[in-house]
C-alpha positions as CSV (number, residue, x, y, z in Angstrom):
1,M,0.0,0.0,0.0
2,G,1.0,3.6,-0.4
3,R,2.4,5.9,2.2
4,R,0.0,8.4,3.6
5,N,2.8,10.7,4.7
6,F,4.5,11.2,1.3
7,H,5.8,14.7,1.2
8,G,7.6,14.8,-2.2
9,Q,6.5,16.1,-5.5
10,V,4.3,13.7,-7.6
11,L,6.2,13.7,-11.0
12,T,6.1,10.0,-12.0
13,L,3.7,7.1,-11.9
14,G,5.9,5.6,-9.2
15,D,5.5,8.7,-7.1
16,S,1.7,8.6,-7.3
17,C,1.9,4.9,-6.3
18,Q,4.0,5.7,-3.2
19,A,1.7,8.7,-2.3
20,D,-1.4,6.4,-2.8
21,Y,-3.0,8.8,-5.2
22,L,-5.3,7.7,-8.0
23,V,-4.5,8.5,-11.6
24,M,-6.6,9.5,-14.6
25,V,-5.9,7.7,-17.9
26,V,-7.2,9.6,-20.9
27,C,-7.2,8.2,-24.5
28,D,-5.6,10.7,-26.9
29,R,-7.8,9.5,-29.8
30,C,-11.3,9.5,-28.3
31,H,-10.7,11.3,-25.0
32,A,-12.3,8.5,-22.9
33,Q,-11.3,8.8,-19.3
34,K,-10.7,6.1,-16.7
35,Q,-9.7,6.6,-13.1
36,M,-7.6,3.9,-11.6
37,H,-5.0,3.0,-9.1
38,P,-1.4,3.2,-10.4
39,Y,-0.7,-0.3,-9.0
40,K,-2.6,-1.7,-11.9
41,L,-0.5,0.1,-14.5
42,I,2.8,-0.8,-12.8
43,A,1.8,-4.4,-12.4
44,A,1.1,-4.6,-16.1
45,N,4.5,-3.1,-17.1
46,K,7.3,-2.5,-14.6
47,S,9.0,0.1,-16.8
48,L,6.0,2.5,-16.2
49,T,7.4,3.2,-12.7
50,N,9.6,5.9,-14.1
51,A,7.0,7.2,-16.6
52,A,6.4,11.0,-16.3
53,L,2.9,12.2,-15.6
54,G,1.2,14.4,-18.2
55,V,3.1,13.0,-21.1
56,P,1.4,10.8,-23.8
57,L,2.5,7.2,-23.5
58,P,2.1,4.7,-26.4
59,G,0.9,1.1,-26.1
60,F,-2.5,1.4,-24.4
61,F,-5.6,-0.3,-25.7
62,C,-8.7,1.8,-25.4
63,K,-11.9,-0.1,-24.7
64,S,-14.1,2.8,-25.9
65,C,-12.6,3.3,-29.4
66,R,-11.3,-0.4,-29.5
67,R,-7.9,0.5,-30.8
68,S,-4.3,0.7,-29.7
69,A,-3.7,4.3,-28.8
70,R,-1.6,6.7,-26.8
71,A,-2.8,7.7,-23.4
72,T,-2.0,10.6,-21.1
73,V,-1.7,9.7,-17.4
74,T,-2.3,12.4,-14.9
75,C,-2.5,12.4,-11.1
76,T,-5.9,13.2,-9.5
77,Y,-4.4,14.0,-6.0
78,R,-7.3,11.9,-4.5
79,R,-7.0,8.7,-2.7
80,S,-9.4,5.7,-3.1
81,G,-12.4,6.0,-0.9
82,E,-12.4,9.8,-0.8
83,M,-15.0,12.0,-2.3
């Protein structure tokens, strides 16, 4: 689980995982949005730990437009269970 007392800047996907913040994945082709925990992305591909937030990343499959597309991952600064 993430650390609730993370005091650094959230610049990478690994930082958002340590801070226990949710991330928003947005398809660059159809602009479909999905909020998820960064653990799922890092578990699928370990090299995403050092991926910068806010930069389009290739290799995602969008369930909305049903194509392989680039996606932009941003931090929501919210934890799971918070409103």
